[in-house]
N, C-alpha and C positions, 0 to 999 in steps of 0.2 A: 351210523353217523349221528353225531350229536348235534342237535339244533338248540341254540340258545335263544330264548324268547325274552323280549323286553315287555314288561307289563307296566302300564302307566296307571297309577292309582289316582283316581279323581275323587277328591274329597268334596264334602258339602260346601266348604268355603269356596272351592273353585267354581262350583255351579252358581253360587251366590254372586261371585265377582262377574262372571259372564253375563248374568242377568242384569247386573248393574250397568255393565258396558252397553248392552243392547238397549236397555231403557234410557240411558244417558244420550245415546245417539238419536233415538227417537224424540227425546225431549228437546234437544238442540234444533232438530229440524222443525219441530212445531213452533219453537220460539222464533226462528227466522221467518217462518211463514206468517206468523202473527205480526211481527214487526214490519215485514214487507207490506202486508195488507194495510197496516196503519199508515205507513209512509206513503203508500200509493194513494190512500184516501186523502191525506193531507196535500200530497202533490196535485191530485185532481182538483182539490178545493182551490189551491193557488192558481192552477191553470184556469179553472172556471172563473175565479175572481179577476185574474188578469184579462181574460176574454171579455167579461162583463164591463170591467173598467174601461177597456178599449172601446167597447160599444158605447158606453156612456160619454166618453170623451169625444168620440166621433159624432154622436148625437148633439152634444153640447156645441161642438164646432159648427155643425150644420145650422143649428138654431142661431148661433151668433152671427154667422154669415147672412142668414135670412133677416135678422133684425137690423144689421148694418145696412143691407140693401133697402129695407123698408124705410128706415129713417132717412136715407139719402133721397129715395124716391119721393117721400112725403114732403120733405122740406122745400122741394122745388114748387110745391103748390101754393106758396105764399102769393097773396097776402091773406087768403081766407083759410081759417083753421079747418073748416069743413072739407075743403079741397085737399089740404095736407093729409087729413085723416083718411080720406077716400083713396088717395094714391098709395099711402103706406099700407092700408088694408089690402088693396089689390095686389101689392107686391108680396105680402105674407101669404095670400091665398095661392099665388103662383108657386109657392114653396110648400103647399099643403099644410099651412099653419092657419087653421080657421078657428076663430074664437068659439068656444063651446063645443067643439067636436074633437073626439079622440083624446080627451084629457087636456086639450090646449086652452090656455087662457091668454089672450092677447089684449094689451092696452096700448092706446096711442093718444098722446096729448102733448101740450106745450111743456117745456122744461121750466119749472118754477124759478122765477127771477130772471129768465132769459127768453123774452118774447120772440126772438128770432130763431129759437131752437125748437126741435121736435124730438120727443123721447118715445121710443118703442120698447115695450117689455113683453117677452113671451115666456110663459111657464108651461112645461110639459110634465104633467103628473102621471103619465102613462108610459114611462120608459120601461123597456123590457130587460130582463136578466136571464141568461141561459141556465146558469148553475146556482147563482146566489139566491134566486127566487125560492129555492128549497128551504133557505134558512132565514131570509129577511126580504122585506119589500124593496123594490128598486127605488133609488133616490129621485126626488123631484128636481128637475133641471129648470133653472130660470136664468135668462140672459137679457141684457138691456143694451140699447145703443142710443146715442144722442147725435143728431146732426144739426148744423146751423147753416143759414144762408146769409152772407154778408151782402147788403145792397151795394149798388154802384156808389162810389164815393163822390160827394158833392165837391165842386171846385170853385175857387175864385172869389166868393162873396158870401157874407153873412147878412146881406141887406136885400132890399127889394129892387136893387139895380146892380148891374155888373158891367165892367169894361167902360166906365164913364170917363176914364182918362183924366183930363184937366178940368172937367165940369164940376163946379162947386155946387153945393146944395144937395148932394146925394149920399152924404154920410151923416147920420143923425147925431153922432157923438161930437162932430166938429163940422159945422156947415161950411167952413172955409177950407177944410182939407179936401183932398181929392184921392180917388183910387189909384191914379198914376199909371193905369194901363188901359188900353183899348182892346176890345175884341177885334179880330181881323181874319179875313179869308182871302186867299190868293186866287188869281185867275189861272185858267187851265195851262197857259203858255209859260208860266213862271217856273223857275227852278226850285226844287225842293231845298237846296242849300240856302235859299232866301228866308227859310224859317217855317214854312207851312208843310207839315209832315203828310197831310192827307189830300190836299186839293191841288198841289202843284204836280203836273203830270211828268215833268222832267226830273231825273235824279240829280241833275246839276253837275256839270263837268266842264267848266270853263277852262280853256287852255291858253296860256300866254296872252291874256287880255281879250281873246275872242269870246263869243257867246254861243252856246249850244242849247237850244230849247226844244221842247217837245213838239212844237207845231211844225208841220210839214208844209204849211202854206204861210206865206208872208205877205206883207203889204206890197202892192205893185211898186217896183223900183227899188224895194228894200227887202230882198228875200232873206229869210232866216236860214241859218245853217241847220240842216236836218240833224236831229239828235236821236241817236239810237238807244240812249240810256234812259229807260223809263223808270219812274218812281214805283217801286214794288209795293209801297204802302198806299198808293193812290186809292181813294175811296170817294166816289162821286156823291155819296150820302152826306159827306161833310161832317159838321159838328153839331152835337145836341146840347141844348141848354134847357134847364128845367125851372118851371115856375111852380114852387111847392106851396100848395094851399093847405094851411094847417088843418088838423083834424083833432079837435079836443077830445072826441069820444074814443079815439084809438089808443091802445096801450103804447107806451114809449117803445119806439123801435119798430112798431107795426105800421103798415100802410093803412091809409084811410079806407073804410068801407065805401062801397059805391052808393052812397046816399047823399042827399043834398047837405052841404056843410058850409058853403060860402055865405057869409052874412051880408055882403054887399058886392056890387059889381066890381070886377077886376079887369082893367084894361092893360093889355100887353102892348108896349110901344118900342120902336127901334129909333135910335138917334142916327141921322145921316146914313140911311141904309143904301143909298146909291153911291157908287164910286165916281169921284169927281177929280180927274187927274189934272185939269188945266184951267181951273177957275182962279185967275190971278187976283181978283178983287175980294177974295174971301180968305183971310189969313188963317182961320181955324181949319177950314177944309184943306188948305195947303199944309197945315201942321200935321194933321192926322193921316190923310191919304198919301201925301208926298213923303212924309216920314216913313210910312209903312213901305213905300216903294224904294226908299233911298238905298237899301242894301241890294236891290235888284240891279240898278244901273243899266237896264236894257234901254237901248236907244229909242225904242218905240213906246216907252211907258206913257209919254205925255199925251198920246192920242189913243191909248188902248181902250178897249170896250169890254166891260165886265157886266154880266148879269148875275145878280145876287137874289136868291129865292128863299123865302121864309115859309115854313109850314108849321102849323100848330096841331098837335095830337092830344086827344083827351085821355084822362086816366081810365084804366081798365083793370080787370082781375089779374093781369099778369104784368105788373109794372116793370119787371126786369127783362121782359121779352118784348122787344120792339117790333118783331115781325108781324104781330097781329094788331098793331095800333091803327086807329082810324083817324084820318084828318078831320078836324072840326073847324079849322080856320086856314084859309089859303087855297092855293099858293099865292103869296104876296110877292110879286115880281118887281124888282127895281133894276132898271138898266142904267148904263153909264150916263151921268149927268155931265156933259162935256164942256159946253161952251159958254153958257150964260146962266145967271142965277134965275131961280123961279121954277126949275123943273122938279118933278116929283122926287121926294127924298132929299131935297136941298139941305145943305148943312145948316147948323144952328137951329135945327127943328127936330122935334120928336114926331115921328109918323106913327099913328095908331095902327096896329095890326089887327087885333080883334078884342072884343069885350066878352069876358066870361060872365054870364048873368048871375045875379044874386040867387042863391038857392041851388047852385050847381054842385056837382060832386066834388068833394075834397080830394086831395091827392096830388099827383105829379102831372103837370101839363108840360109836354115836351115841345120845345121850339127847335126845329131842325133847320140849319142854315147851310147852304151850299152854293157854289158857283157852277157854271154850266160846263159839261164835257164837250170837247171839240169846239170851243169858242176860240177861233183862230187868232183873234187880236187881243186876247185877255192876258196882257203882260203885267198888269198892275196888282196892287194889294188893297183891298177895301177894308178900312177901319170903321167900326160902328160901335154902338152900345145897346143894351137892352134894359128895360125896367118894367115893373108891374105896378100900375097906379091903382091904389085902393080907393074906390069911391070917385067923386067928381073932380077932386083936386089932388095935385101931387104933394106928397109928404114922405120923406125918407123914414124908414123904420128898420128894425133889426129883430132877429130871432134870438139874440144873446140876452138871456135874462139879466135883470138888474142893471142894464146899460141904458144910456140915453136913447130914446126912440124905441125901446122894447114894446112890442105889441104881439099878443098871443095870436092875433089874426093876420100878422104880417105875411104877405106872399113873397117869400124869399126867392131870389133868382140866382142860379148857380150853373156852373158848367157840369156836364155829365161825362165823366171818364176821361175826355181829352178836351183841351182848350187851346186854340191858336190865338196868340196875343201879340200886341206891340207894347212891351213894357217901356214906359216913357216917363221918367220921374227924376226930378232934381234932388240932390242931396248925396252926401258921401256914403250914407246908408239908406237903402230903400227897402221897405218891407211890403209884401203883398200877401193877402190871404191866399193860401194854396189849397188846403184840403180839410174837410171836416171829418174827424175820426170820433164819432159819437153815435150811440151811447157807448160809454167806456167799456162795459162788459163784453161788447162785441169785438173789441180790438186788443184787449190785454194779451200780451205775449205774442201777438201776431206780427208777421213780417210784412212790411209795406214797401212797395216798389214805386219809385218816382222816376219817370222817364222825362228827360229834358232833351228836346231835339234842337240842335244847332244853337246852344245857349251861349251867352256871355258877352255879346257886343256891348261895349261901354263899361264893363265891370272888371274888377280885379279878382273877385271871388264870390262864391255863392254858398249860403248856409241854410239850414233848415231849423226852424224854431218851434218848440212844442207850445201848446196853449198857455198863454199868460206868462211866458218866459222870454228873456232876451239871451239866454244861454243856449248856443247851438248844440244839437245832438250829434252823436257819432253815427256814421253810416259807412258801409263799404260800397265801392262803386266799380263799375267797369264801363268801358266805352269801346266802340268799334265803328268802322267806316263801311257801311254796307255796299258802297260803290267802289271802294278802293280796288277790289279784285278785278274790276273791269277797266281800270286805267292803265294804259301801257306806256305812257311817256310823262315827262315832267317830274319835277321834284316834289315829293309829298312829305308831309310831316309823319312821324312814325305812327303806326297803328298801336294804340295803347292796349291796356290789359284785355286779354281775350277771354277771361273767365274769372269766376269768383275765387278760384284757387289762389290767385295772387292776393296777398294780404294788403289790400289798399283800404285801410280803415282810417278815417279822418273825420273831422267835423267841419272841414272847409274844402270845397271844390275849387281848385285854382283854375280860373279862366283868364288869367293874364295873357297878354299878347293880342288882345282884341280892342285896344284903346282906339276910340274913334277919332277922326280928324275932320277939320272943316274942309269944305270943297264946293266947287261950282260945277254943275252938270246941266247941259242943255239950257244954259243961261239962268239956271235957278240956283241960288245960293242955299246950301244946307248947313245949318249951324252944327249939326252932328251927322256924320255919315261914316260907316265902317265898311271898308272894302271887304267883300265877301267872296272867297274863293277857296276851293280845296287846296290850292297852291299858295294861298295867302298866309298871313301870320295868325289868323284866327285859330286858336288852339282846337276848338271843338266844332269848327265849321263843317257842315254836312256830316255831322256825327251824332249818334244817339248816345247819351250818357245815362246810365241806369244807376240810381242811388237806391240802396236797400237798407232800411232801418228796422229795428225791432221795437215795438211799443212795449214799455216796461210792464211787468206783471202787476205792479202796484198802481197802474194808471187809473186815476179817478178814485184813489183810496188814500186815507190819511195814515199816520204812523201806526195806528192800531189795526189797520186793515178795513176800517169802516168806509163804506162808499161816501164820496163827497162830490158836489157839483164840479164839472170840469170848467176851468177858466175859459173865457171866450167861447163857451158852448162847444168846446172840442175843436176849434179851428186852429190848425197849424199854419205857419207862415213860411214863405221863402224870402230870404234876404239877399239883396245884391249890395256888395261893398264895391265902391268905385274909387278911382284915383282922380277922375276928372270932375266929379261932382254931379254927373248926370249919367243915367243909363238909358240906352235906346236899343232894346233887344227884341227883334222880330223872331219869335220862337214858338214852340208848341210844348205845353205842359200836360202830362198825363200822370194819374195816380191810381193805383189799384192794389188790391190784396195780392201778395205773392202766393200763387197757388189757386186752386179751384174755389170760387165763392161758396159753393155748396160742398161741405166736407164734414166728416165725422169729428167729434171733439172728445177729448179726454173726459172721463166721467168725473174727474176731480177738478176740472177747470171751473 
């Protein structure tokens, strides 16, 4: 049997090619391994970098939050810088940021050019890196925060007297001119719709000409209707007024240190502090107290009894916190002066409350005024005035530089936060000092909210004027009736804008429909009297109107951006335009910063 065999001849070249193939395969595998190793290294570096960057950002955010909290905590320690620094440092320590430990450097101090601001800076030179520390040192993290505290806004007067109404000789720029409004407080039994937002216990809900008041007890034979609608804003503390004793040694915008600053004695006085409803032989008393009660029209006003109390508190280390204030004068109690001239607090007389001795601490002396809770015959409204007499004799002065009567030691008297008034002035246009927004750097770009309670009797419109200008500013507004939801019958005027979302931007608040008429009530003739009822024609009767304006960013600056003095020392005005030539508005004005007075500020502000 033949067998054929196949013989494969392998040449040297074949061996060479096989070697090349084997070596090529091994070479490619090595190349991939090397590339993979390099890529893994780079990838690990990126992962490490991302991890470290995340840690740095987390640390940076934690430090920023801590500096923000420290700045806010510290700025509440005004007026003393030492207290501000102490509070800010304590806040940092609670977040384990202690100056000089673990690479931490912490500095706390005033913001240059802004005495009402506090700046906190924290630097961490000991940040950690998990991977990048093999190649480079970790970055130094530094974060800062600034916070400011806006003091309560002064209201109503740039002089050493406030609410002096028709009294001449209390304005140094014109001895014959008058302020045109009286301060006023209402008795417990009055209705809030009569104009006093804080001291009237009833919300005010007259129906079809009847009267419903807060008092459950009436005069025998003349019982009052029990009123279930209470004033939700009732505050028996009443209203605060401030006597500001200048402090030349304090930086602009800072409160006075608690060291003797008064150069001479300052006597705080009240004009006509007693309510006098039925003294027919005193025309001035009839003018202010009866005009203040004209809108009330309660049948019992003419024999109502009101107790008005004045307390004076001294300055302390926490001027914006009244809870720890100490009474240094009072209580000065003035009860109703009903039947005959000559009783304490008689009209046409200034009653001295207390004298602040020369050499006393500078700063803010608070005069707190209120009527009594549960005073069951207190149906009237007590109009009065306040002034601070410098030295032995009275002379009007002002804190407005370069104006007649300017005196660096003038103890100005102003409202604090809210002010209940009887605006009573003749003229087709009547201007009143409303609020002081100064120093300028504290208010640039800020939103200011003006609250007007039950405004407008006798006026056609209301406008807001910036310092030194007769051109009204734009504002947006809203209004609401806090008691409307509780009224179940009667015809009511519509409830107006319920929020800022409605674009109600204007420079004029229309308060028409409140034109006063003459009338006789209880045999007393009133030259001006406006029927006041939620069901009446008064557009904003028993309503709170909020105006919100934004202070320009160039406030107190010239065209080049350089700081310049504010006209009228930063006093804004409220203007009443009338059709009848006289305004008689029993109302409450309030002005405040929109938002928290202690807040963080943009580093570029």
